[in-house]
C-alpha positions in Angstrom: -24.8 19.0 54.4 -24.8 16.8 51.3 -21.7 14.8 50.4 -19.9 15.4 47.1 -21.3 12.2 45.6 -24.8 13.3 46.3 -24.3 16.8 45.0 -22.8 15.3 41.8 -25.8 12.9 41.4 -28.1 15.8 41.9 -26.3 17.8 39.2 -26.4 14.9 36.8 -30.1 14.5 37.4 -30.8 18.1 36.8 -28.8 17.9 33.5 -30.9 15.0 32.4 -34.2 16.8 33.2 -32.8 19.9 31.3 -31.8 17.8 28.3 -35.3 16.2 28.3 -36.9 19.7 28.2 -34.6 20.8 25.4 -35.4 17.7 23.4 -39.2 18.2 23.8 -39.0 21.7 22.6 -36.6 20.9 19.6 -38.7 17.9 18.5 -41.9 19.9 18.7 -40.5 22.7 16.6 -38.8 20.5 13.9 -41.8 20.3 11.5 -41.9 24.1 11.4 -38.3 24.5 10.3 -37.7 21.4 8.2 -39.1 20.5 4.8 -40.6 17.1 4.1 -37.5 15.1 3.1 -35.3 16.2 6.0 -38.2 15.6 8.4 -38.6 12.1 7.0 -34.9 11.4 7.7 -35.2 12.8 11.2 -38.2 10.5 11.8 -36.2 7.5 10.7 -33.2 8.6 12.7 -35.4 8.8 15.8 -36.6 5.3 15.3 -33.1 4.0 14.7 -31.9 6.0 17.7 -34.4 4.2 19.9 -33.1 0.9 18.5 -29.6 1.9 19.3 -30.7 3.0 22.8 -32.2 -0.5 23.2 -28.9 -2.1 22.3 -27.1 0.3 24.6 -29.0 -1.0 27.6 -27.5 -4.5 27.0 -24.1 -3.7 25.4 -23.2 -0.2 26.6 -24.6 -0.4 30.1 -24.4 -4.1 31.1 -21.6 -5.3 28.9 -23.7 -8.0 27.2 -22.4 -8.5 23.6 -25.3 -8.8 21.2 -24.4 -8.9 17.5 -27.9 -10.0 16.4 -30.1 -7.4 18.0 -32.0 -6.7 14.8 -33.9 -9.9 15.5 -35.9 -8.0 18.2 -36.2 -4.9 15.9 -37.6 -7.2 13.2 -40.0 -8.9 15.5 -41.4 -5.4 16.4 -41.7 -4.4 12.8 -43.3 -7.6 11.7 -45.7 -7.5 14.6 -47.1 -4.2 13.5 -47.1 -5.2 9.8 -48.9 -8.5 10.5 -51.4 -6.7 12.7 -52.1 -4.1 10.0 -52.5 -6.9 7.4 -55.1 -8.7 9.5 -56.8 -5.6 11.0 -55.7 -6.4 14.5 -56.0 -3.6 17.0 -52.7 -2.0 18.1 -54.0 -2.3 21.7 -53.5 -6.0 21.3 -50.7 -6.2 18.8 -48.3 -3.9 20.7 -48.2 -5.8 24.0 -48.2 -9.2 22.4 -45.3 -8.2 20.2 -43.3 -6.7 23.1 -44.0 -9.8 25.3 -42.9 -12.1 22.5 -39.6 -10.2 22.1 -39.0 -10.2 25.8 -39.8 -14.0 26.0 -37.2 -14.8 23.3 -34.7 -12.5 25.0 -35.2 -14.2 28.3 -34.6 -17.6 26.8 -31.5 -16.5 25.0 -30.2 -14.7 28.1 -30.8 -17.7 30.4 -28.8 -19.8 27.9 -26.0 -17.4 27.2 -25.5 -15.6 30.5 -25.6 -18.5 32.9 -22.6 -18.7 35.3 -19.5 -20.0 33.8 -20.3 -19.2 30.1 -17.9 -17.3 27.9 -18.9 -13.7 26.9 -18.6 -14.9 23.3 -21.5 -17.2 23.9 -24.0 -14.4 23.7 -22.5 -13.1 20.5 -22.9 -16.5 18.9 -26.5 -17.0 20.2 -27.7 -13.6 19.1 -26.1 -14.0 15.7 -27.9 -17.3 15.4 -31.1 -15.7 16.5 -31.0 -13.0 13.9 -30.2 -15.5 11.2 -33.2 -17.6 12.4 -35.6 -14.7 12.4 -34.4 -13.6 9.0 -34.9 -17.1 7.6 -38.4 -17.4 9.2 -39.4 -14.0 7.6 -38.4 -15.4 4.2 -40.0 -18.8 4.7 -43.4 -18.1 6.4 -45.0 -16.8 3.2 -48.5 -16.8 4.4 -47.6 -14.7 7.4 -44.8 -12.5 6.2 -45.1 -12.6 2.4 -41.5 -13.8 2.2 -38.9 -11.6 0.5 -41.6 -9.3 -0.9 -42.4 -8.1 2.6 -45.5 -6.4 4.0 -46.7 -2.9 3.3 -47.4 -0.6 6.3 -49.2 2.6 5.7 -48.4 5.9 7.5 -50.5 8.8 8.7 -48.6 11.4 6.6 -45.1 12.8 7.1 -45.9 15.2 9.9 -48.4 12.9 11.7 -45.9 10.0 11.6 -43.1 12.2 12.8 -45.1 13.3 15.9 -46.2 9.7 16.6 -42.6 8.5 16.4 -41.2 11.4 18.5 -43.9 10.9 21.2 -43.1 7.1 21.4 -39.4 7.8 21.5 -39.6 10.4 24.3 -42.1 8.3 26.3 -40.0 5.1 26.0 -36.7 6.8 26.9 -38.3 8.7 29.8 -39.9 5.6 31.3 -36.7 3.6 31.0 -34.7 6.3 32.6 -37.1 7.0 35.4 -37.9 3.3 36.2 -34.6 1.7 35.5 -31.6 3.9 34.8 -31.8 6.5 37.6 -32.7 4.0 40.4 -31.1 1.0 42.1 -31.1 -1.1 38.9 -29.2 1.7 37.1 -26.5 1.7 39.8 -26.3 -2.1 39.6 -25.8 -1.9 35.8 -23.0 0.5 36.3 -21.4 -1.6 39.1 -21.5 -4.8 37.1 -20.2 -3.2 33.9 -17.2 -1.5 35.6 -16.3 -4.3 38.1 -18.3 -7.5 38.1 -16.2 -9.3 40.7 -16.4 -6.4 43.2 -20.2 -6.1 42.6 -20.7 -9.8 43.4 -19.0 -9.3 46.8 -21.3 -6.4 47.5 -24.3 -8.8 47.1 -25.2 -8.0 43.5 -26.2 -10.9 41.2 -24.4 -10.1 37.9 -26.3 -12.8 36.0 -29.7 -11.4 37.0 -28.7 -7.8 36.2 -27.4 -8.8 32.8 -30.4 -10.9 31.9 -32.8 -8.1 33.0 -30.9 -5.6 31.0 -31.0 -7.8 27.9 -34.7 -8.4 28.2 -35.4 -4.7 28.7 -33.2 -3.9 25.7 -35.1 -6.4 23.5 -38.4 -4.7 24.5 -37.1 -1.3 23.5 -35.7 -2.7 20.3 -39.1 -4.2 19.5 -40.8 -0.8 20.1 -38.3 0.8 17.8 -39.2 -1.7 15.1 -42.8 -0.9 15.5 -42.4 2.8 15.0 -39.9 2.3 12.2 -42.4 0.1 10.2 -44.7 2.9 9.0 -41.6 5.2 8.3 -39.9 2.6 6.1 -43.2 1.6 4.6 -42.1 -2.0 3.6 -41.2 -4.5 6.3 -38.9 -7.0 4.7 -36.6 -9.7 6.1 -33.6 -7.4 6.0 -35.0 -5.5 9.0 -34.2 -8.5 11.1 -31.0 -9.5 9.4 -27.3 -9.3 9.9 -26.8 -6.1 8.0 -29.3 -4.3 10.3 -27.6 -5.8 13.3 -24.2 -4.5 12.1 -25.7 -1.1 11.3 -27.0 -0.6 14.9 -23.6 -1.5 16.2 -22.1 1.2 14.1 -24.7 3.7 15.4 -23.7 3.0 19.0 -19.9 2.9 18.3 -19.9 6.2 16.6 -22.3 8.0 19.0 -20.9 6.4 22.2 -22.0 3.7 24.5 -23.5 4.3 27.9 -25.1 7.5 26.9 -28.7 8.3 25.8 -27.4 11.1 23.6 -24.8 8.9 22.0 -27.4 6.4 20.7 -29.4 9.0 19.0 -26.4 11.1 17.8 -24.8 8.0 16.2 -28.1 6.9 14.5 -28.7 10.4 13.2 -25.2 10.9 11.8 -25.1 7.6 10.0 -28.7 7.6 8.7 -28.6 11.2 7.4 -25.1 10.7 6.1 -26.1 7.6 4.3 -28.8 9.4 2.4 -26.9 12.5 1.4 -23.4 11.0 0.9 -24.9 7.9 -0.7 -26.6 10.1 -3.3 -23.3 12.0 -3.8 -20.7 9.2 -4.0 -22.9 6.1 -4.5 -21.5 2.8 -3.2 -18.3 4.5 -2.0 -20.4 5.6 1.0 -20.1 2.1 2.5 -16.3 2.4 2.3 -16.5 5.8 4.0 -18.6 4.4 6.8 -16.2 1.5 7.3 -13.2 3.9 7.5 -15.1 6.2 10.0 -16.0 3.2 12.1 -12.4 1.9 12.2 -11.1 5.4 13.1 -13.7 5.8 15.9 -12.9 2.4 17.4 -9.2 3.1 17.2 -9.0 6.7 18.3 -12.3 7.4 20.2 -13.5 4.1 21.7 -16.0 6.0 23.7 -17.6 7.5 20.6 -18.3 11.1 20.0 -20.0 11.6 23.3 -17.0 10.0 24.9 -14.8 12.6 23.4 -17.0 15.3 25.0 -16.9 13.6 28.3 -13.1 13.3 28.2 -12.9 17.0 27.6 -15.1 17.7 30.6 -13.0 15.3 32.7 -9.7 17.0 31.8 -9.7 19.2 35.0 -9.9 15.9 37.0 -7.0 14.5 35.2 -5.0 17.7 35.6 -5.7 17.7 39.3 -4.4 14.1 39.5 -1.3 15.0 37.5 -0.6 17.8 39.9 -0.6 15.4 42.8 -4.1 15.6 44.2 -4.0 14.5 47.8 -6.8 13.0 50.0 -6.1 14.1 53.5 -6.1 11.4 56.2 -7.8 12.4 59.4 -5.7 11.5 62.5 -8.7 11.2 64.9 -12.3 10.3 64.8 -14.5 13.3 64.6 -16.8 14.1 67.4 -20.5 13.2 67.2 -22.4 10.0 67.4 -20.2 7.0 68.2 -19.8 3.9 66.2 -22.6 1.3 66.8 -21.4 -1.0 69.6 -20.4 -4.5 68.6 -23.8 -5.9 69.5 -23.8 -8.0 66.4 -22.0 -10.7 68.3 -24.4 -13.3 69.6 -24.1 -15.6 72.6 -25.6 -18.7 71.1 -22.2 -20.2 70.4 -22.6 -20.3 66.6 -19.2 -19.6 64.9 -19.0 -16.8 62.4 -17.2 -19.1 60.0 -16.5 -22.8 60.0 -14.6 -25.0 57.6 -14.9 -28.8 57.7 -12.7 -31.2 55.8 -12.2 -28.7 53.0 -10.4 -30.1 50.0 -9.5 -28.4 46.7 -7.6 -30.0 43.8 -6.8 -28.5 40.4 -6.8 -31.6 38.3 -4.5 -34.1 39.9 -2.8 -31.3 41.9 -4.1 -31.0 45.5 -3.8 -27.5 47.0 -6.1 -27.7 50.0 -5.8 -31.1 51.8 -8.6 -31.4 54.4 -8.7 -28.1 56.4 -10.8 -27.8 59.5 -11.1 -24.3 61.0 -13.5 -22.6 63.3 -13.6 -18.8 63.8 -15.6 -17.2 66.5 -17.6 -14.0 66.1 -15.5 -10.8 66.4 -12.3 -12.8 66.2 -9.3 -11.6 64.2 -7.5 -14.6 62.6 -4.3 -14.2 60.6 -3.4 -16.9 58.1 0.3 -17.2 57.5 2.5 -19.7 55.8 5.0 -20.1 53.0 4.2 -19.4 49.3 2.0 -22.2 47.9 0.6 -23.1 51.3 -3.0 -22.5 50.1 -3.8 -19.3 51.9 -5.3 -17.4 49.0 -7.0 -20.6 47.7 -8.7 -21.0 51.1 -10.0 -17.4 51.0 -11.3 -18.0 47.4 -13.1 -21.1 48.6 -14.7 -19.4 51.6 -15.7 -16.4 49.4 -17.3 -18.6 46.7 -14.8 -17.6 44.0 -13.7 -21.2 43.7 -15.8 -24.4 44.1 -14.4 -27.0 46.6 -13.6 -30.5 45.7 -14.9 -31.8 49.0 -15.8 -30.5 52.5 -18.2 -28.0 53.9 -18.2 -24.2 54.5 -20.6 -22.7 57.0 -21.2 -19.0 57.5 -23.3 -18.1 60.5 -24.2 -21.7 60.9 -25.5 -22.1 57.4 -24.0 -24.4 54.8 -22.9 -22.2 51.9 -20.6 -24.7 50.2 -22.4 -24.5 46.9 -23.6 -20.9 47.2 -22.5 -18.2 44.7 -20.4 -15.3 45.9 -23.3 -12.8 45.8 -25.5 -15.2 47.7 -22.8 -15.6 50.4 -22.5 -11.8 50.5 -26.1 -11.6 51.6 -25.1 -13.3 54.8 -22.6 -10.6 55.5 -19.4 -12.0 54.0 -17.1 -9.3 52.6 -13.9 -9.6 50.6 -10.7 -7.7 49.9 -8.3 -8.8 47.2 -4.5 -8.8 46.8 -4.9 -6.1 44.1 -7.4 -3.5 45.2 -10.8 -4.3 43.5 -12.6 -0.9 43.1 -14.5 0.9 40.4 -11.7 2.6 38.5 -13.8 4.7 36.1 -15.6 6.4 39.0 -14.6 8.9 41.7 -14.1 7.7 45.3 -17.4 9.3 46.3 -19.2 7.4 43.5 -17.5 4.2 44.6 -18.6 4.7 48.2 -22.2 5.6 47.0 -22.4 2.3 45.1 -21.5 0.3 48.1 -23.8 2.2 50.4 -26.7 1.7 48.0 -26.3 -2.1 48.5 -25.7 -1.8 52.2 -26.2 -5.0 54.1 -26.8 -2.9 57.2 -26.2 0.7 58.2 -22.6 1.4 59.3 -20.9 4.6 60.3 -17.3 4.5 58.9 -14.3 5.6 60.8 -12.9 9.0 59.7 -10.0 7.3 57.9 -12.5 5.7 55.5 -15.4 8.1 55.5 -13.1 10.8 54.0 -13.7 9.3 50.6 -17.4 10.4 50.6 -16.3 14.0 49.9 -13.7 13.2 47.2 -15.4 13.7 43.8 -12.7 15.6 41.9 -10.4 12.7 41.0 -10.8 9.2 39.5 -9.9 6.2 41.6 -7.3 5.1 39.0 -5.3 8.2 40.0 -5.2 7.4 43.7 -2.1 6.1 45.4 -1.9 2.4 46.2 -2.5 3.2 49.9 -5.6 5.2 49.1 -6.9 2.5 46.7 -6.5 -0.1 49.4 -8.2 2.2 52.0 -11.0 2.8 49.5 -11.5 -0.9 48.9 -11.8 -1.4 52.6 -14.2 1.6 52.8 -16.4 -0.1 50.1 -16.5 -3.3 52.0 -17.1 -1.9 55.4 -19.7 0.6 54.2 -21.7 -2.3 52.8 -22.0 -3.6 56.4 -20.4 -7.1 56.4 -20.1 -9.2 59.5 -17.1 -11.2 58.2 -14.3 -9.7 56.1 -11.8 -11.8 54.2 -8.6 -9.8 53.5 -5.8 -11.1 51.1 -2.5 -9.4 51.9 -4.0 -6.0 52.6 -0.6 -4.5 53.4 1.1 -5.7 50.2 3.1 -2.9 48.4 2.5 -0.4 51.2 5.1 1.5 53.1 5.7 0.8 56.7 3.8 3.9 57.8 0.9 3.0 55.5 0.9 -0.6 56.7 0.8 0.5 60.3 -2.0 2.9 59.7 -4.0 0.2 57.9 -3.4 -2.3 60.8 -4.8 0.4 63.2 -7.9 0.9 61.0 -8.5 -2.9 60.8 -8.2 -3.3 64.5 -10.6 -0.4 65.2 -13.1 -1.9 62.7 -13.0 -5.2 64.5 -13.3 -3.6 67.9 -15.9 -0.9 67.2 -18.0 -2.6 64.6 -17.8 -6.2 65.8 -16.5 -7.5 62.5 -14.8 -10.9 62.2 -11.6 -10.6 60.2 -9.7 -13.3 58.4 -6.4 -11.9 57.1 -3.8 -13.5 54.9 -0.6 -11.6 55.6 3.2 -12.0 55.2 4.2 -9.0 57.3 4.8 -10.3 60.8 4.6 -6.9 62.3 1.1 -6.5 61.0 0.2 -10.0 62.2 1.4 -9.2 65.7 -0.7 -6.0 65.7 -3.8 -7.6 64.3 -4.1 -11.3 65.2 -6.1 -12.6 68.1 -5.1 -15.9 66.7 -2.5 -17.0 64.1 -3.2 -20.1 61.9 -0.2 -21.5 60.0 -0.8 -23.3 56.8 1.7 -25.6 55.1 1.1 -27.8 52.0 -2.6 -27.2 52.2 -3.1 -28.2 55.8 -3.4 -26.4 59.2 0.0 -26.8 60.8 -0.6 -25.1 64.0 -3.0 -22.5 65.5 -2.5 -20.2 68.5 -1.1 -16.8 69.6 1.9 -15.3 67.9 4.4 -16.3 70.6 3.4 -20.0 70.7 3.2 -20.2 66.9 6.6 -18.6 66.3 8.3 -20.9 68.8 6.8 -24.0 67.2 9.5 -26.3 65.6 7.4 -27.3 62.6 6.6 -23.6 61.9 10.2 -22.7 61.9 10.9 -25.6 59.5 8.0 -24.9 57.2 7.7 -21.1 57.3 10.6 -19.3 58.8 13.0 -21.7 57.1 11.3 -21.2 53.8 11.8 -17.4 54.1 
């Protein structure tokens, strides 16, 4: 029997296929019901809609801010215009133009999306790019004819319409089939909704964003190519700031993250500009500005977002009525968990830290920690506030760079590896605040993690229950369920080492006890190594094979709970601090 998540995915795919069929029929019939002028506006709207769809791949789906995307649109338009001027075959002009746009986008993406850069960097770089392309179009007179532009002929209103419609349908279909409906599409969604969680599932956010940006540039260039014969005159403005702003309005009005939103926004603004512009003149710009502000303020998801919110209302009502996810009390019968055969006998520790130091400016937080954790061991890190427990986890996970020292996972030095690279070795992470995908249902959350699975794992019943929950958003779950879902995400992905930062924080005693039971069973049945930061001593007693006490950034003592609790220095540093 299919899970709820898979059934939903199948329904969504059927809706997409159905929408494509309706679009083909409607576009084929348009010339038979529209006169010449409305058909010309529809043709231009389709070209602009493809441009907006290209921007949506970067901004709406990957969260890459591009406020100069008209640069790629202009490159496409000028590519066709220059080819027509010099009688160059389209078979040569089209691929050369697309490759040029993709090459420029790759250079910009590598510069603006590298690790550690601010999101505003891409906004500045793309703005500079569109100003550069605009200026080049005005200055390279022999190539572009400057501000006078280049004329591009068309094959007639109906012929041009069908050409544009065919290119639009073909491009959107190829992008959807090749990119959006597959693994890359899931990674786009994961990175946009929760980049940090995605990194710890082994996804490289930088690579995903750069790929999306390059793909968006290619689509924008194709849109510029088909827009050139519709507009007739390719001028510098097609690559300028005004056009870049206009496509942002298309997408904001129609709605990001939706194919329909890109084309709906482009059609409404383009057709409205022609008819309202003729009726109220320059006041039309004021009306567009007001509509844009209203949409951003009251419908940030655009018009398609409003429709989606309406369809999601039953989910919200179910949550408001106290939707409950039942917790199984026993493992269902069937195939057992895989035995803990992941543990090896070669003596290589699961995790080793050597002389680890971390300072924030002149403030040392970790002061030379040495720690070795065996495979399958459960180690609890305790200590007073400020002892460096969370910082140590951040260093091991790759969320912070060390000042000095080494970190080895499975015997490999990962000191300078990124979080997603460490994750590929089987290193999982849970945070103090549950890090999940809040805009999705629990079933969709679990499906994203399983799609990136490090290895196949059968979840215990307490966690696998989320696979069938597709009628409530994760933001509406209780804290206990959110923590359990985060654990399910991490375990479903198949890690060999799991770092947990105060997993019982904020939970009731009953929920904490149940969580400790789940963690212990995961360690026993799946052979996972657990490193747990925890303040609840009852949880520590239930979980820990070994307890490591940190104080002032150093390991104070390591041993079983009884020996640690009786240690004089521990009493002074930890129990006394409480």
